All heavy atoms as TSV, in Angstrom:
chain	resi	resn	atom	element	x	y	z
A	1	MET	N	N	21.213	99.578	138.845
A	1	MET	CA	C	20.942	99.101	137.505
A	1	MET	C	C	20.820	100.296	136.574
A	1	MET	O	O	20.071	101.220	136.842
A	1	MET	CB	C	19.657	98.282	137.506
A	1	MET	CG	C	19.371	97.631	136.216
A	1	MET	SD	S	18.080	96.429	136.501
A	1	MET	CE	C	17.542	96.209	134.857
A	2	ASN	N	N	21.546	100.257	135.509
A	2	ASN	CA	C	21.588	101.388	134.600
A	2	ASN	C	C	20.595	101.166	133.457
A	2	ASN	O	O	20.747	100.260	132.646
A	2	ASN	CB	C	23.015	101.538	134.057
A	2	ASN	CG	C	23.257	102.907	133.524
A	2	ASN	OD1	O	22.316	103.610	133.194
A	2	ASN	ND2	N	24.514	103.287	133.420
A	3	ILE	N	N	19.577	102.037	133.403
A	3	ILE	CA	C	18.505	101.889	132.416
A	3	ILE	C	C	19.024	102.098	130.995
A	3	ILE	O	O	18.607	101.393	130.062
A	3	ILE	CB	C	17.364	102.881	132.730
A	3	ILE	CG1	C	16.784	102.613	134.111
A	3	ILE	CG2	C	16.280	102.812	131.678
A	3	ILE	CD1	C	16.141	101.260	134.265
A	4	LYS	N	N	19.930	103.046	130.807
A	4	LYS	CA	C	20.456	103.304	129.468
A	4	LYS	C	C	21.201	102.091	128.924
A	4	LYS	O	O	21.087	101.750	127.748
A	4	LYS	CB	C	21.409	104.502	129.472
A	4	LYS	CG	C	20.720	105.825	129.505
A	4	LYS	CD	C	21.759	106.926	129.368
A	4	LYS	CE	C	21.134	108.276	129.436
A	4	LYS	NZ	N	22.120	109.348	129.316
A	5	ARG	N	N	21.958	101.440	129.766
A	5	ARG	CA	C	22.712	100.271	129.321
A	5	ARG	C	C	21.776	99.111	128.967
A	5	ARG	O	O	21.989	98.414	127.975
A	5	ARG	CB	C	23.701	99.855	130.403
A	5	ARG	CG	C	24.718	98.862	129.921
A	5	ARG	CD	C	25.776	98.636	130.968
A	5	ARG	NE	N	26.694	99.756	131.029
A	5	ARG	CZ	C	27.885	99.755	130.446
A	5	ARG	NH1	N	28.270	98.704	129.784
A	5	ARG	NH2	N	28.667	100.795	130.544
A	6	VAL	N	N	20.723	98.931	129.753
A	6	VAL	CA	C	19.751	97.871	129.462
A	6	VAL	C	C	19.006	98.189	128.169
A	6	VAL	O	O	18.809	97.313	127.318
A	6	VAL	CB	C	18.758	97.712	130.633
A	6	VAL	CG1	C	17.626	96.771	130.273
A	6	VAL	CG2	C	19.480	97.227	131.875
A	7	PHE	N	N	18.598	99.446	127.985
A	7	PHE	CA	C	17.919	99.848	126.768
A	7	PHE	C	C	18.836	99.682	125.556
A	7	PHE	O	O	18.396	99.255	124.482
A	7	PHE	CB	C	17.434	101.291	126.886
A	7	PHE	CG	C	16.581	101.743	125.747
A	7	PHE	CD1	C	15.363	101.145	125.493
A	7	PHE	CD2	C	17.002	102.764	124.920
A	7	PHE	CE1	C	14.572	101.559	124.440
A	7	PHE	CE2	C	16.225	103.185	123.862
A	7	PHE	CZ	C	15.000	102.584	123.622
A	8	GLY	N	N	20.109	99.977	125.711
A	8	GLY	CA	C	21.074	99.770	124.640
A	8	GLY	C	C	21.206	98.307	124.274
A	8	GLY	O	O	21.306	97.956	123.094
A	9	ALA	N	N	21.210	97.439	125.277
A	9	ALA	CA	C	21.295	96.001	125.011
A	9	ALA	C	C	20.048	95.507	124.285
A	9	ALA	O	O	20.146	94.694	123.356
A	9	ALA	CB	C	21.482	95.242	126.316
A	10	VAL	N	N	18.881	96.010	124.679
A	10	VAL	CA	C	17.633	95.614	124.012
A	10	VAL	C	C	17.637	96.089	122.558
A	10	VAL	O	O	17.265	95.341	121.653
A	10	VAL	CB	C	16.410	96.168	124.781
A	10	VAL	CG1	C	15.133	95.996	123.979
A	10	VAL	CG2	C	16.278	95.499	126.132
A	11	LEU	N	N	18.070	97.325	122.322
A	11	LEU	CA	C	18.147	97.839	120.958
A	11	LEU	C	C	19.117	97.019	120.113
A	11	LEU	O	O	18.848	96.725	118.943
A	11	LEU	CB	C	18.576	99.301	120.949
A	11	LEU	CG	C	17.512	100.337	121.262
A	11	LEU	CD1	C	18.130	101.731	121.279
A	11	LEU	CD2	C	16.388	100.282	120.270
A	12	THR	N	N	20.234	96.655	120.699
A	12	THR	CA	C	21.214	95.851	119.971
A	12	THR	C	C	20.643	94.496	119.591
A	12	THR	O	O	20.807	94.038	118.456
A	12	THR	CB	C	22.486	95.674	120.825
A	12	THR	OG1	O	22.984	96.966	121.181
A	12	THR	CG2	C	23.554	94.915	120.072
A	13	ILE	N	N	19.951	93.858	120.511
A	13	ILE	CA	C	19.359	92.552	120.235
A	13	ILE	C	C	18.280	92.670	119.162
A	13	ILE	O	O	18.205	91.837	118.246
A	13	ILE	CB	C	18.799	91.926	121.534
A	13	ILE	CG1	C	19.959	91.562	122.453
A	13	ILE	CG2	C	17.928	90.718	121.241
A	13	ILE	CD1	C	19.554	91.166	123.849
A	14	LEU	N	N	17.439	93.707	119.241
A	14	LEU	CA	C	16.420	93.907	118.206
A	14	LEU	C	C	17.056	94.159	116.842
A	14	LEU	O	O	16.557	93.676	115.810
A	14	LEU	CB	C	15.508	95.069	118.583
A	14	LEU	CG	C	14.507	94.813	119.701
A	14	LEU	CD1	C	13.753	96.085	120.041
A	14	LEU	CD2	C	13.541	93.716	119.303
A	15	GLY	N	N	18.150	94.902	116.823
A	15	GLY	CA	C	18.858	95.142	115.575
A	15	GLY	C	C	19.421	93.871	114.978
A	15	GLY	O	O	19.330	93.643	113.767
A	16	ILE	N	N	19.991	93.036	115.820
A	16	ILE	CA	C	20.534	91.755	115.351
A	16	ILE	C	C	19.420	90.881	114.791
A	16	ILE	O	O	19.579	90.256	113.734
A	16	ILE	CB	C	21.297	91.043	116.493
A	16	ILE	CG1	C	22.577	91.802	116.815
A	16	ILE	CG2	C	21.593	89.591	116.133
A	16	ILE	CD1	C	23.277	91.308	118.053
A	17	ILE	N	N	18.274	90.853	115.470
A	17	ILE	CA	C	17.140	90.057	114.986
A	17	ILE	C	C	16.672	90.573	113.626
A	17	ILE	O	O	16.404	89.790	112.706
A	17	ILE	CB	C	15.994	90.069	116.018
A	17	ILE	CG1	C	16.390	89.264	117.252
A	17	ILE	CG2	C	14.708	89.518	115.415
A	17	ILE	CD1	C	15.444	89.404	118.420
A	18	GLY	N	N	16.583	91.889	113.474
A	18	GLY	CA	C	16.168	92.463	112.200
A	18	GLY	C	C	17.140	92.156	111.079
A	18	GLY	O	O	16.741	91.847	109.953
A	19	LEU	N	N	18.431	92.217	111.379
A	19	LEU	CA	C	19.435	91.924	110.362
A	19	LEU	C	C	19.442	90.443	109.976
A	19	LEU	O	O	19.594	90.101	108.803
A	19	LEU	CB	C	20.817	92.359	110.846
A	19	LEU	CG	C	21.016	93.867	110.969
A	19	LEU	CD1	C	22.352	94.171	111.620
A	19	LEU	CD2	C	20.910	94.522	109.610
A	20	ILE	N	N	19.255	89.566	110.953
A	20	ILE	CA	C	19.187	88.135	110.655
A	20	ILE	C	C	17.950	87.832	109.817
A	20	ILE	O	O	18.014	87.057	108.848
A	20	ILE	CB	C	19.206	87.304	111.957
A	20	ILE	CG1	C	20.596	87.376	112.593
A	20	ILE	CG2	C	18.791	85.857	111.699
A	20	ILE	CD1	C	20.675	86.742	113.955
A	21	TYR	N	N	16.820	88.441	110.153
A	21	TYR	CA	C	15.601	88.235	109.370
A	21	TYR	C	C	15.794	88.709	107.933
A	21	TYR	O	O	15.432	88.000	106.980
A	21	TYR	CB	C	14.426	88.975	110.012
A	21	TYR	CG	C	13.170	88.930	109.174
A	21	TYR	CD1	C	12.407	87.769	109.128
A	21	TYR	CD2	C	12.754	90.031	108.434
A	21	TYR	CE1	C	11.261	87.713	108.355
A	21	TYR	CE2	C	11.615	89.987	107.662
A	21	TYR	CZ	C	10.866	88.833	107.632
A	21	TYR	OH	O	9.748	88.771	106.868
A	22	THR	N	N	16.376	89.887	107.775
A	22	THR	CA	C	16.614	90.414	106.432
A	22	THR	C	C	17.548	89.504	105.645
A	22	THR	O	O	17.299	89.202	104.480
A	22	THR	CB	C	17.207	91.829	106.511
A	22	THR	OG1	O	16.307	92.665	107.253
A	22	THR	CG2	C	17.432	92.421	105.143
A	23	GLY	N	N	18.613	89.053	106.274
A	23	GLY	CA	C	19.554	88.169	105.600
A	23	GLY	C	C	18.927	86.858	105.191
A	23	GLY	O	O	19.161	86.368	104.081
A	24	SER	N	N	18.105	86.287	106.051
A	24	SER	CA	C	17.480	85.007	105.712
A	24	SER	C	C	16.474	85.169	104.578
A	24	SER	O	O	16.355	84.288	103.720
A	24	SER	CB	C	16.811	84.397	106.943
A	24	SER	OG	O	15.698	85.170	107.331
A	25	GLN	N	N	15.768	86.293	104.541
A	25	GLN	CA	C	14.807	86.512	103.467
A	25	GLN	C	C	15.505	86.799	102.137
A	25	GLN	O	O	15.003	86.414	101.078
A	25	GLN	CB	C	13.859	87.658	103.815
A	25	GLN	CG	C	12.919	87.343	104.961
A	25	GLN	CD	C	12.051	86.134	104.673
A	25	GLN	OE1	O	11.462	86.029	103.603
A	25	GLN	NE2	N	11.977	85.220	105.627
A	26	VAL	N	N	16.647	87.468	102.180
A	26	VAL	CA	C	17.409	87.710	100.949
A	26	VAL	C	C	17.944	86.393	100.399
A	26	VAL	O	O	17.910	86.153	99.187
A	26	VAL	CB	C	18.550	88.722	101.205
A	26	VAL	CG1	C	19.533	88.741	100.059
A	26	VAL	CG2	C	17.985	90.106	101.434
A	27	ILE	N	N	18.420	85.523	101.279
A	27	ILE	CA	C	18.932	84.228	100.841
A	27	ILE	C	C	17.816	83.383	100.231
A	27	ILE	O	O	18.019	82.695	99.235
A	27	ILE	CB	C	19.614	83.484	102.015
A	27	ILE	CG1	C	20.921	84.190	102.355
A	27	ILE	CG2	C	19.863	82.027	101.679
A	27	ILE	CD1	C	21.595	83.673	103.590
A	28	ASN	N	N	16.605	83.470	100.815
A	28	ASN	CA	C	15.469	82.705	100.297
A	28	ASN	C	C	14.814	83.382	99.093
A	28	ASN	O	O	13.792	82.900	98.609
A	28	ASN	CB	C	14.422	82.492	101.392
A	28	ASN	CG	C	14.916	81.553	102.465
A	28	ASN	OD1	O	15.753	80.709	102.205
A	28	ASN	ND2	N	14.406	81.721	103.660
A	29	LYS	N	N	15.365	84.499	98.642
A	29	LYS	CA	C	14.870	85.229	97.461
A	29	LYS	C	C	13.410	85.624	97.602
A	29	LYS	O	O	12.577	85.344	96.745
A	29	LYS	CB	C	15.105	84.422	96.200
A	29	LYS	CG	C	16.567	84.202	95.949
A	29	LYS	CD	C	16.814	83.449	94.689
A	29	LYS	CE	C	18.319	83.354	94.521
A	29	LYS	NZ	N	18.762	82.263	93.748
A	30	SER	N	N	13.121	86.300	98.706
A	30	SER	CA	C	11.771	86.791	98.945
A	30	SER	C	C	11.429	87.900	97.955
A	30	SER	O	O	12.303	88.599	97.450
A	30	SER	CB	C	11.670	87.320	100.380
A	30	SER	OG	O	10.394	87.842	100.611
A	31	GLU	N	N	10.151	88.088	97.666
A	31	GLU	CA	C	9.714	89.058	96.669
A	31	GLU	C	C	9.488	90.455	97.255
A	31	GLU	O	O	9.389	91.413	96.520
A	31	GLU	CB	C	8.415	88.573	96.013
A	31	GLU	CG	C	8.582	87.293	95.238
A	31	GLU	CD	C	9.538	87.440	94.060
A	31	GLU	OE1	O	9.546	88.507	93.419
A	31	GLU	OE2	O	10.283	86.484	93.799
A	32	GLY	N	N	9.368	90.604	98.558
A	32	GLY	CA	C	9.079	91.902	99.168
A	32	GLY	C	C	10.332	92.716	99.418
A	32	GLY	O	O	10.760	92.881	100.553
A	33	TYR	N	N	10.928	93.245	98.351
A	33	TYR	CA	C	12.193	93.964	98.485
A	33	TYR	C	C	12.047	95.244	99.293
A	33	TYR	O	O	12.938	95.599	100.059
A	33	TYR	CB	C	12.784	94.278	97.106
A	33	TYR	CG	C	13.241	93.042	96.371
A	33	TYR	CD1	C	12.600	92.628	95.216
A	33	TYR	CD2	C	14.293	92.290	96.857
A	33	TYR	CE1	C	13.010	91.489	94.555
A	33	TYR	CE2	C	14.712	91.144	96.201
A	33	TYR	CZ	C	14.060	90.755	95.047
A	33	TYR	OH	O	14.470	89.620	94.407
A	34	THR	N	N	10.937	95.948	99.131
A	34	THR	CA	C	10.745	97.198	99.875
A	34	THR	C	C	10.669	96.923	101.371
A	34	THR	O	O	11.301	97.616	102.173
A	34	THR	CB	C	9.461	97.903	99.404
A	34	THR	OG1	O	9.510	98.061	97.993
A	34	THR	CG2	C	9.313	99.249	100.071
A	35	THR	N	N	9.927	95.908	101.736
A	35	THR	CA	C	9.815	95.548	103.149
A	35	THR	C	C	11.166	95.114	103.703
A	35	THR	O	O	11.527	95.490	104.822
A	35	THR	CB	C	8.798	94.406	103.315
A	35	THR	OG1	O	7.558	94.802	102.741
A	35	THR	CG2	C	8.596	94.067	104.778
A	36	LEU	N	N	11.910	94.355	102.922
A	36	LEU	CA	C	13.220	93.911	103.381
A	36	LEU	C	C	14.169	95.085	103.567
A	36	LEU	O	O	14.962	95.105	104.512
A	36	LEU	CB	C	13.819	92.903	102.402
A	36	LEU	CG	C	13.196	91.522	102.403
A	36	LEU	CD1	C	13.847	90.649	101.354
A	36	LEU	CD2	C	13.313	90.890	103.763
A	37	MET	N	N	14.108	96.054	102.673
A	37	MET	CA	C	14.969	97.227	102.811
A	37	MET	C	C	14.624	98.004	104.074
A	37	MET	O	O	15.514	98.433	104.808
A	37	MET	CB	C	14.833	98.136	101.583
A	37	MET	CG	C	15.546	97.599	100.363
A	37	MET	SD	S	15.361	98.599	98.892
A	37	MET	CE	C	15.672	100.228	99.480
A	38	VAL	N	N	13.336	98.167	104.348
A	38	VAL	CA	C	12.911	98.896	105.544
A	38	VAL	C	C	13.349	98.165	106.804
A	38	VAL	O	O	13.902	98.769	107.730
A	38	VAL	CB	C	11.381	99.119	105.529
A	38	VAL	CG1	C	10.892	99.646	106.859
A	38	VAL	CG2	C	10.993	100.065	104.411
A	39	VAL	N	N	13.122	96.862	106.852
A	39	VAL	CA	C	13.510	96.076	108.026
A	39	VAL	C	C	15.023	96.095	108.206
A	39	VAL	O	O	15.528	96.235	109.330
A	39	VAL	CB	C	12.973	94.631	107.919
A	39	VAL	CG1	C	13.549	93.749	109.028
A	39	VAL	CG2	C	11.470	94.620	107.980
A	40	GLY	N	N	15.763	95.993	107.112
A	40	GLY	CA	C	17.224	96.021	107.190
A	40	GLY	C	C	17.749	97.360	107.683
A	40	GLY	O	O	18.654	97.417	108.525
A	41	ILE	N	N	17.190	98.454	107.187
A	41	ILE	CA	C	17.638	99.786	107.611
A	41	ILE	C	C	17.284	100.034	109.072
A	41	ILE	O	O	18.114	100.537	109.844
A	41	ILE	CB	C	17.039	100.866	106.691
A	41	ILE	CG1	C	17.677	100.766	105.304
A	41	ILE	CG2	C	17.231	102.259	107.278
A	41	ILE	CD1	C	17.006	101.617	104.250
A	42	ILE	N	N	16.077	99.666	109.476
A	42	ILE	CA	C	15.693	99.824	110.886
A	42	ILE	C	C	16.563	98.948	111.777
A	42	ILE	O	O	16.972	99.359	112.872
A	42	ILE	CB	C	14.197	99.513	111.077
A	42	ILE	CG1	C	13.368	100.620	110.426
A	42	ILE	CG2	C	13.837	99.391	112.556
A	42	ILE	CD1	C	11.890	100.351	110.407
A	43	GLY	N	N	16.885	97.727	111.320
A	43	GLY	CA	C	17.778	96.851	112.084
A	43	GLY	C	C	19.154	97.457	112.258
A	43	GLY	O	O	19.737	97.399	113.338
A	44	LEU	N	N	19.690	98.071	111.186
A	44	LEU	CA	C	20.995	98.736	111.290
A	44	LEU	C	C	20.948	99.911	112.260
A	44	LEU	O	O	21.865	100.098	113.075
A	44	LEU	CB	C	21.444	99.232	109.917
A	44	LEU	CG	C	22.037	98.191	108.988
A	44	LEU	CD1	C	22.278	98.795	107.611
A	44	LEU	CD2	C	23.327	97.653	109.560
A	45	ILE	N	N	19.887	100.714	112.182
A	45	ILE	CA	C	19.749	101.860	113.083
A	45	ILE	C	C	19.675	101.394	114.532
A	45	ILE	O	O	20.354	101.931	115.414
A	45	ILE	CB	C	18.518	102.696	112.706
A	45	ILE	CG1	C	18.745	103.392	111.369
A	45	ILE	CG2	C	18.195	103.723	113.793
A	45	ILE	CD1	C	17.510	104.052	110.802
A	46	PHE	N	N	18.843	100.376	114.808
A	46	PHE	CA	C	18.728	99.847	116.168
A	46	PHE	C	C	20.068	99.294	116.651
A	46	PHE	O	O	20.479	99.526	117.789
A	46	PHE	CB	C	17.666	98.751	116.237
A	46	PHE	CG	C	16.257	99.257	116.357
A	46	PHE	CD1	C	15.932	100.572	116.087
A	46	PHE	CD2	C	15.248	98.405	116.739
A	46	PHE	CE1	C	14.644	101.028	116.191
A	46	PHE	CE2	C	13.951	98.848	116.858
A	46	PHE	CZ	C	13.641	100.164	116.585
A	47	PHE	N	N	20.739	98.537	115.778
A	47	PHE	CA	C	21.999	97.912	116.172
A	47	PHE	C	C	23.048	98.957	116.552
A	47	PHE	O	O	23.635	98.891	117.631
A	47	PHE	CB	C	22.506	97.022	115.039
A	47	PHE	CG	C	23.790	96.331	115.346
A	47	PHE	CD1	C	23.819	95.267	116.228
A	47	PHE	CD2	C	24.975	96.736	114.762
A	47	PHE	CE1	C	25.004	94.620	116.516
A	47	PHE	CE2	C	26.160	96.104	115.044
A	47	PHE	CZ	C	26.183	95.039	115.928
A	48	PHE	N	N	23.264	99.937	115.670
A	48	PHE	CA	C	24.309	100.918	115.942
A	48	PHE	C	C	23.943	101.873	117.078
A	48	PHE	O	O	24.813	102.292	117.850
A	48	PHE	CB	C	24.680	101.687	114.675
A	48	PHE	CG	C	25.494	100.857	113.722
A	48	PHE	CD1	C	25.020	100.553	112.467
A	48	PHE	CD2	C	26.721	100.352	114.100
A	48	PHE	CE1	C	25.759	99.776	111.590
A	48	PHE	CE2	C	27.471	99.570	113.245
A	48	PHE	CZ	C	26.987	99.279	111.981
A	49	SER	N	N	22.668	102.207	117.230
A	49	SER	CA	C	22.289	103.065	118.357
A	49	SER	C	C	22.408	102.306	119.676
A	49	SER	O	O	22.813	102.872	120.700
A	49	SER	CB	C	20.886	103.624	118.171
A	49	SER	OG	O	19.933	102.593	118.154
A	50	GLY	N	N	22.080	101.021	119.675
A	50	GLY	CA	C	22.238	100.209	120.886
A	50	GLY	C	C	23.692	100.055	121.277
A	50	GLY	O	O	24.056	100.182	122.452
A	51	ILE	N	N	24.553	99.793	120.300
A	51	ILE	CA	C	25.991	99.691	120.570
A	51	ILE	C	C	26.513	101.020	121.112
A	51	ILE	O	O	27.305	101.051	122.061
A	51	ILE	CB	C	26.755	99.284	119.290
A	51	ILE	CG1	C	26.408	97.866	118.881
A	51	ILE	CG2	C	28.261	99.433	119.458
A	51	ILE	CD1	C	26.877	96.796	119.837
A	52	GLY	N	N	26.058	102.120	120.525
A	52	GLY	CA	C	26.490	103.447	120.986
A	52	GLY	C	C	26.063	103.725	122.412
A	52	GLY	O	O	26.830	104.284	123.197
A	53	LEU	N	N	24.830	103.345	122.766
A	53	LEU	CA	C	24.358	103.546	124.143
A	53	LEU	C	C	25.181	102.728	125.133
A	53	LEU	O	O	25.577	103.229	126.197
A	53	LEU	CB	C	22.890	103.172	124.256
A	53	LEU	CG	C	21.876	104.263	124.064
A	53	LEU	CD1	C	20.471	103.675	124.126
A	53	LEU	CD2	C	22.023	105.344	125.094
A	54	VAL	N	N	25.406	101.472	124.822
A	54	VAL	CA	C	26.179	100.623	125.732
A	54	VAL	C	C	27.609	101.138	125.863
A	54	VAL	O	O	28.162	101.176	126.965
A	54	VAL	CB	C	26.151	99.154	125.246
A	54	VAL	CG1	C	27.119	98.299	126.028
A	54	VAL	CG2	C	24.742	98.591	125.343
A	55	LYS	N	N	28.182	101.561	124.759
A	55	LYS	CA	C	29.571	101.992	124.759
A	55	LYS	C	C	29.771	103.319	125.492
A	55	LYS	O	O	30.755	103.491	126.216
A	55	LYS	CB	C	30.026	102.128	123.305
A	55	LYS	CG	C	31.461	102.463	123.120
A	55	LYS	CD	C	31.781	102.503	121.627
A	55	LYS	CE	C	33.155	103.049	121.369
A	55	LYS	NZ	N	33.420	103.164	119.940
A	56	ASN	N	N	28.846	104.250	125.342
A	56	ASN	CA	C	29.037	105.601	125.887
A	56	ASN	C	C	28.430	105.798	127.275
A	56	ASN	O	O	28.597	106.860	127.861
A	56	ASN	CB	C	28.435	106.638	124.940
A	56	ASN	CG	C	29.194	106.682	123.640
A	56	ASN	OD1	O	30.388	106.471	123.606
A	56	ASN	ND2	N	28.481	106.960	122.570
A	57	THR	N	N	27.762	104.802	127.821
A	57	THR	CA	C	27.172	104.929	129.156
A	57	THR	C	C	28.212	104.526	130.197
A	57	THR	O	O	28.793	103.451	130.124
A	57	THR	CB	C	25.928	104.032	129.272
A	57	THR	OG1	O	25.018	104.391	128.251
A	57	THR	CG2	C	25.276	104.219	130.610
A	58	LYS	N	N	28.427	105.410	131.152
A	58	LYS	CA	C	29.392	105.145	132.218
A	58	LYS	C	C	28.727	104.365	133.347
A	58	LYS	O	O	27.566	104.569	133.670
A	58	LYS	CB	C	29.953	106.456	132.745
A	58	LYS	CG	C	30.756	107.211	131.709
A	58	LYS	CD	C	31.394	108.447	132.333
A	58	LYS	CE	C	32.334	109.042	131.337
A	58	LYS	NZ	N	31.794	110.146	130.598
A	59	ASP	N	N	29.489	103.465	133.942
A	59	ASP	CA	C	29.000	102.713	135.083
A	59	ASP	C	C	28.992	103.594	136.320
A	59	ASP	O	O	29.965	104.276	136.623
A	59	ASP	CB	C	29.887	101.483	135.357
A	59	ASP	CG	C	29.685	100.397	134.330
A	59	ASP	OD1	O	28.573	100.306	133.789
A	59	ASP	OD2	O	30.638	99.649	134.078
A	60	GLU	N	N	27.861	103.565	137.043
A	60	GLU	CA	C	27.748	104.311	138.288
A	60	GLU	C	C	27.357	103.338	139.393
A	60	GLU	O	O	26.493	102.482	139.227
A	60	GLU	CB	C	26.689	105.401	138.159
A	60	GLU	CG	C	27.079	106.466	137.134
A	60	GLU	CD	C	25.979	107.492	136.956
A	60	GLU	OE1	O	24.946	107.377	137.641
A	60	GLU	OE2	O	26.167	108.391	136.137
A	61	ALA	N	N	27.992	103.495	140.524
A	61	ALA	CA	C	27.719	102.588	141.642
A	61	ALA	C	C	26.566	103.062	142.467
A	61	ALA	O	O	26.124	104.127	142.464
A	61	ALA	CB	C	28.948	102.464	142.525
């Protein structure tokens, strides 16, 4: 079991959750723009770092 690949998948899922939360709050016209920006940026960072980990980790038997 490759720990880096699992950690990458967890980061990707957390990023997706953060982006969905940000999108739903923007659609509902929430007033906390600063919080939404922070959550959105952290979600993007988690998403792209998770994708990078999964993509660049080699399978070892």
